[in-house]
C-alpha positions as CSV (number, residue, x, y, z in Angstrom):
1,M,23.1,14.5,-42.0
2,P,20.3,13.0,-40.7
3,I,16.5,14.4,-40.9
4,A,15.4,16.1,-37.2
5,K,12.1,14.7,-36.6
6,S,9.7,16.9,-36.7
7,K,7.1,17.2,-33.5
8,G,3.9,14.6,-32.8
9,T,0.4,16.4,-32.9
10,L,-1.9,16.3,-30.1
11,F,-5.4,15.3,-31.2
12,L,-8.6,15.7,-28.9
13,V,-10.8,13.6,-29.9
14,S,-14.4,13.9,-28.7
15,T,-16.0,10.7,-27.9
16,P,-19.7,9.8,-27.3
17,I,-21.8,10.9,-24.5
18,G,-23.9,8.0,-24.6
19,N,-24.9,6.9,-28.1
20,L,-22.1,5.1,-29.6
21,E,-23.2,5.8,-32.9
22,D,-22.0,9.5,-32.3
23,I,-18.8,9.3,-33.2
24,T,-17.7,10.7,-36.6
25,Y,-15.7,9.3,-39.5
26,R,-12.5,11.0,-38.6
27,G,-12.9,10.5,-34.7
28,I,-12.4,6.7,-35.9
29,R,-9.8,7.3,-38.5
30,V,-8.0,9.5,-36.1
31,L,-7.6,6.8,-32.9
32,N,-6.7,4.1,-35.4
33,E,-3.8,6.6,-36.7
34,V,-2.0,7.7,-34.1
35,D,0.8,6.2,-32.1
36,L,-1.1,6.0,-28.5
37,I,-4.6,7.2,-27.3
38,A,-4.0,8.9,-23.5
39,A,-7.7,8.2,-21.6
40,E,-9.3,9.3,-18.6
41,D,-10.0,6.3,-17.2
42,T,-8.7,3.7,-19.3
43,R,-11.1,0.6,-18.5
44,H,-13.9,3.0,-19.8
45,A,-12.3,3.5,-23.5
46,M,-11.2,0.2,-23.9
47,K,-15.1,-0.6,-24.3
48,L,-15.1,2.4,-26.9
49,L,-12.0,1.1,-28.4
50,N,-13.0,-2.6,-28.5
51,H,-16.7,-1.4,-30.0
52,F,-14.8,0.3,-33.1
53,E,-11.8,-2.5,-33.2
54,I,-8.9,0.1,-32.1
55,K,-6.1,-1.6,-31.4
56,K,-3.4,1.3,-30.1
57,P,-1.3,1.6,-27.2
58,L,-3.2,3.4,-24.3
59,V,-2.0,5.1,-20.9
60,S,-4.1,6.7,-18.4
61,Y,-4.3,10.9,-18.3
62,Y,-6.8,12.0,-15.7
63,E,-7.0,14.6,-12.8
64,H,-4.5,13.1,-10.0
65,N,-1.7,11.8,-12.3
66,K,-1.8,14.7,-14.7
67,K,2.0,16.3,-13.4
68,A,3.4,12.8,-14.2
69,K,1.6,11.5,-17.3
70,G,1.7,14.9,-18.6
71,E,5.6,15.1,-18.6
72,L,5.5,11.7,-20.4
73,L,3.3,12.6,-23.3
74,I,5.1,15.7,-23.9
75,T,8.2,14.3,-23.9
76,K,6.6,11.7,-27.2
77,L,5.2,13.9,-28.6
78,I,8.5,16.0,-29.0
79,E,9.7,12.7,-29.9
80,G,7.5,13.2,-32.5
81,K,4.8,10.7,-31.7
82,D,1.2,11.7,-32.7
83,I,-1.3,11.5,-29.5
84,A,-4.9,10.9,-29.4
85,L,-6.5,12.5,-26.0
86,I,-10.2,10.8,-24.9
87,S,-12.0,12.0,-21.8
88,D,-14.5,9.7,-20.8
89,A,-17.3,11.1,-22.9
90,G,-18.1,14.2,-24.6
91,T,-15.4,16.7,-26.0
92,P,-11.4,16.5,-23.6
93,G,-10.5,20.0,-22.3
94,I,-14.4,20.7,-20.8
95,S,-14.3,19.9,-16.9
96,D,-11.0,17.9,-17.1
97,P,-7.4,17.9,-17.2
98,G,-7.2,17.7,-21.1
99,E,-6.9,21.6,-20.7
100,D,-3.8,21.2,-18.6
101,I,-1.8,19.1,-21.4
102,V,-3.1,21.9,-24.3
103,K,-1.3,24.2,-22.2
104,L,1.9,22.2,-21.8
105,C,1.8,21.3,-25.7
106,I,1.3,25.6,-26.3
107,E,4.3,26.2,-24.1
108,N,6.3,23.2,-26.1
109,E,5.1,24.4,-29.3
110,I,3.7,21.0,-30.4
111,K,0.4,21.2,-32.2
112,V,-2.8,21.2,-31.1
113,T,-6.0,20.1,-33.0
114,M,-9.2,18.8,-31.7
115,V,-12.2,16.6,-33.7
116,P,-15.4,17.8,-32.6
117,G,-18.2,15.9,-31.2
118,A,-21.0,15.8,-28.6
119,T,-21.1,18.1,-25.4
120,A,-23.4,17.8,-22.6
121,A,-23.1,20.6,-22.1
122,I,-24.2,22.7,-25.2
123,M,-26.7,19.3,-26.0
124,G,-28.4,20.2,-22.5
125,L,-28.8,24.4,-23.0
126,V,-30.0,24.1,-26.6
127,L,-33.2,21.3,-24.5
128,S,-33.5,23.4,-22.3
129,G,-35.6,26.0,-24.1
130,M,-33.9,28.6,-22.5
131,P,-31.8,31.4,-24.4
132,S,-28.5,29.9,-25.8
133,K,-27.7,33.2,-27.8
134,S,-25.2,34.1,-24.6
135,F,-24.6,31.7,-21.5
136,I,-22.4,31.2,-19.1
137,F,-20.6,27.5,-18.6
138,E,-20.0,26.6,-14.7
139,G,-19.1,23.2,-15.0
140,F,-19.2,21.0,-11.6
141,L,-19.2,23.5,-8.2
142,S,-16.4,23.0,-6.0
143,M,-16.9,20.4,-3.0
144,N,-15.1,23.0,-1.1
145,K,-18.0,24.5,0.9
146,K,-16.8,28.4,1.3
147,D,-15.6,27.9,-2.7
148,R,-19.1,26.4,-3.3
149,R,-20.6,29.0,-1.7
150,E,-19.2,32.1,-3.2
151,K,-19.5,30.8,-7.0
152,I,-23.2,30.4,-6.3
153,N,-23.6,33.9,-4.6
154,S,-21.2,35.3,-7.6
155,L,-24.1,34.3,-10.2
156,K,-26.9,35.7,-8.8
157,E,-26.8,38.6,-10.8
158,E,-26.2,36.3,-13.9
159,I,-28.1,37.9,-16.8
160,R,-27.7,34.9,-18.9
161,T,-28.3,31.2,-19.2
162,I,-26.2,29.3,-16.5
163,V,-25.3,25.7,-17.2
164,L,-23.7,23.4,-14.6
165,Y,-23.5,19.8,-14.1
166,E,-23.7,17.5,-11.7
167,A,-23.6,13.8,-10.6
168,P,-26.8,12.2,-9.3
169,H,-25.8,11.8,-5.7
170,K,-25.0,15.6,-5.6
171,L,-28.0,16.8,-6.9
172,L,-30.6,17.1,-4.3
173,N,-27.4,19.0,-1.9
174,T,-26.7,21.5,-5.4
175,L,-30.6,22.2,-5.8
176,N,-31.1,23.4,-2.5
177,D,-28.0,25.4,-2.3
178,L,-29.0,27.2,-5.8
179,Y,-32.9,27.5,-4.5
180,K,-31.3,29.2,-1.1
181,A,-29.1,31.6,-3.6
182,L,-31.4,32.4,-6.3
183,G,-34.4,32.4,-5.0
184,N,-37.2,29.8,-7.3
185,R,-36.0,30.1,-10.6
186,K,-36.8,28.1,-13.8
187,I,-34.5,25.9,-14.3
188,A,-34.2,22.3,-16.7
189,L,-32.3,18.8,-15.9
190,A,-31.0,17.2,-18.5
191,R,-30.0,13.4,-17.8
192,E,-28.8,10.6,-19.8
193,L,-28.6,12.5,-23.1
194,T,-28.2,10.7,-26.1
195,K,-29.2,7.2,-24.4
196,K,-32.3,5.1,-24.3
197,Y,-34.0,7.0,-21.1
198,E,-33.0,10.5,-22.4
199,E,-34.9,12.9,-20.2
200,V,-34.9,16.9,-20.5
201,I,-37.3,18.3,-17.3
202,R,-38.3,21.8,-17.1
203,L,-39.7,22.8,-13.6
204,N,-38.4,25.5,-11.5
205,L,-35.9,24.9,-8.6
206,K,-38.1,24.7,-5.8
207,D,-40.5,21.8,-7.5
208,A,-37.1,20.0,-8.4
209,I,-36.2,19.8,-4.8
210,L,-39.9,18.4,-3.9
211,K,-39.5,16.0,-6.7
212,Y,-35.6,14.7,-5.4
213,E,-36.5,14.3,-1.9
214,E,-39.3,11.7,-3.3
215,E,-37.1,9.8,-6.2
216,M,-33.3,9.1,-6.1
217,P,-32.1,10.9,-9.5
218,R,-30.3,8.4,-11.5
219,G,-27.4,9.5,-14.4
220,E,-25.3,12.5,-14.5
221,F,-27.3,15.7,-15.3
222,V,-26.7,18.9,-17.0
223,I,-28.9,21.7,-15.3
224,V,-29.6,25.0,-16.8
225,I,-30.7,27.9,-14.9
226,E,-32.7,30.9,-16.5
227,G,-30.7,33.9,-15.8
228,A,-31.4,36.7,-13.4
229,D,-33.9,39.5,-14.5
230,E,-31.5,42.2,-15.9
231,K,-34.7,45.0,-15.2
232,K,-35.3,43.9,-11.5
233,I,-31.0,43.8,-11.1
234,L,-30.7,47.4,-11.9
235,Q,-34.0,48.5,-9.8
236,E,-32.7,46.7,-7.1
237,R,-28.7,48.5,-8.1
238,I,-31.0,52.0,-7.8
239,D,-32.6,51.6,-4.5
240,K,-29.8,50.6,-3.0
241,W,-27.4,53.6,-4.2
242,Q,-29.7,55.5,-3.5
243,E,-29.2,55.3,0.2
244,L,-26.3,57.0,-0.2
245,E,-25.6,60.6,-1.7
246,I,-24.0,60.8,-4.7
247,E,-21.3,62.6,-3.4
248,E,-20.5,59.3,-0.5
249,H,-21.1,56.8,-3.7
250,Y,-18.6,58.5,-5.7
251,Q,-16.2,58.5,-2.7
252,M,-16.7,55.1,-2.4
253,Y,-15.1,54.2,-5.4
254,I,-12.2,56.7,-4.9
255,S,-11.4,54.9,-1.7
256,Q,-11.0,51.9,-3.6
257,G,-8.3,53.5,-5.9
258,F,-10.8,54.2,-9.1
259,E,-9.6,57.2,-11.0
260,K,-12.0,60.1,-10.8
261,K,-13.8,59.6,-14.7
262,E,-13.7,56.1,-13.6
263,A,-15.7,56.0,-10.4
264,M,-18.1,58.9,-12.1
265,K,-18.4,56.2,-14.7
266,K,-19.3,53.6,-12.2
267,V,-21.8,55.4,-9.9
268,A,-23.8,56.3,-12.9
269,G,-23.9,53.0,-14.1
270,D,-25.2,51.6,-10.3
271,R,-27.3,54.8,-10.6
272,G,-28.9,54.4,-14.1
273,I,-28.1,57.9,-14.5
274,S,-25.5,59.4,-17.1
275,K,-22.0,60.7,-15.9
276,R,-23.0,64.4,-16.7
277,D,-25.9,63.9,-14.4
278,V,-23.1,62.8,-12.0
279,Y,-20.7,65.5,-12.6
280,S,-23.4,67.7,-12.1
281,K,-24.4,66.8,-8.9
282,L,-20.4,66.5,-7.5
283,I,-19.3,70.1,-8.7
284,N,-22.5,71.2,-6.8
285,S,-22.2,69.5,-3.4
């Protein structure tokens, strides 16, 4: 009886975000050894593969064909083929459809591994000089105005450092949207990372708007924004809730479906007081 062939492996191979020297030895080896390479943009990928003299079958896998091509890739992996997935630059699965093929592999019990490497978000964050111990990555903001506005507004009270991606032709609009919602925060704009004209500009949102009203943005940007002032947010919350009696505040959460203990906990958190103080006020009201 013939032995059943085992399933193949999907390799997520990180590629340079600019400087071709940033690809790893392992990355080159894996690209040479797999049966097939799936790329976000095959024309862009050919430049990289030709540079390193890698000759492998190449298929496209991007946002608008991910369903059909995803099924094709899964079929080949089930048949035992090893496949490498690469994006236009950086780590597959970050702000691209790589995350979708990973989910499909997991659903089909196909092994997925990664060849780590360059990621623009991490490089921009570290070079910004802002706190990197805790941060939030939001990738590209939605082009839908409503979704975009809701996302930016949701960041108003975010105390962690915020990291975004943006294309040059959308940068000024994004800076204006951020300024209107977040105020004049400190930011860093990292562009052309690892390339000849790499630049990290550290300023505030207002000055950034003035700068790019006068000059044309060039290159892909990583936008790093300082988090909100935690003490200021807490004080604003206290000021807001002090307009309500504690009983009113408590009933607001009860009406939203919270259990009594959780409602008291939320009231205490909003007002910056202890749950015991909330309980005492409630039983004496």
